[in-house]
N, C-alpha and C positions, 0 to 999 in steps of 0.2 A: 449333527444332526437334527435338525429341526422339527418335528414334526404340526401340523395345523390341524384346528380343528374343521367338519368341513362348516362348510356356511349352503343354507341354500340359500339360491338366486333374487333377486331384488324382484317387485314383480308386476314395481306399481309403477312404471311408468310404461304401459302396454305395449308391454313382452306375456303378455294370454295367447294361449292358445287359440287360434281359430275359432274351435266348434264349442270357445264357450260367446263369445261377438252373439253366433250365429243359430243358436239355437231356442232365441227368442221367434226367430223369423219361423216361417213354415214354408216346407216346401211344394211346390206344384208337380203335382202326381198327375202322370196322362194315363190313360186306360191302354194294353201293349191289345195293337191289334192284333190278329193273323195271326200269320209270320210265327212276332214274340213270344204269340204264345206256343206254338208249336214251341220254337228255341227252348224257353223255359220252360214249357214244360221235364214230369219228373226218368218221362225216354228220352236225353239227347243223347243217348246211344246208334238211335236210329239216325237222329239231324248227322253226328259223328262220324259208323257210319257211311248215310248215302254221301256226304262231300270225300271222303277218303274214294268208296270207287267211282265214285266225277274222274278224280282227279287219274285212278288208275285210269280210265279207260279213257281218259285224255290222252295219256304216257303212251298205250297204248298204241294208238291211232296216232299216233309222231311218229314211232317208235316203226310203226309197217309204213308208213306211205317213206320215212325217208329211207325204209329197204328199199320199200319198190324204185325209189329215186334211185340207185348205186347201184339197182339191178338192170338197169335202162341204160343206164353211162357205160358201165362196166361190158355189158353188150357191145353201142358204140363202139368204145374204144373195138373189142376184139374184132368191130369187123371195118373196125380202119383197120388196124396192123390184120386181118387177111388180105385189106383188100391193097397194100402198099407192098406185102407180103409177092404175091401173083402181077403187079404191073411187071414187069420185063426193066 
């Protein structure tokens, strides 16, 4: 068994990481607007809670609406079945 020593990689042919290439250039920074300031504030918990609350309200409304539609269809089906049973 031959054990070779570890050699460092040759970085002379453009194998340098990108961060060393871009360090000399400044990145333009835009000031955050009101919504971004709210989202980036320390109280991010309230933003998360608001989003979760909106999702839950939407799901509850969807389930309620679907339940009403199913109830309406069941009543129509029961009425149709009772009409068929009543007719001779």
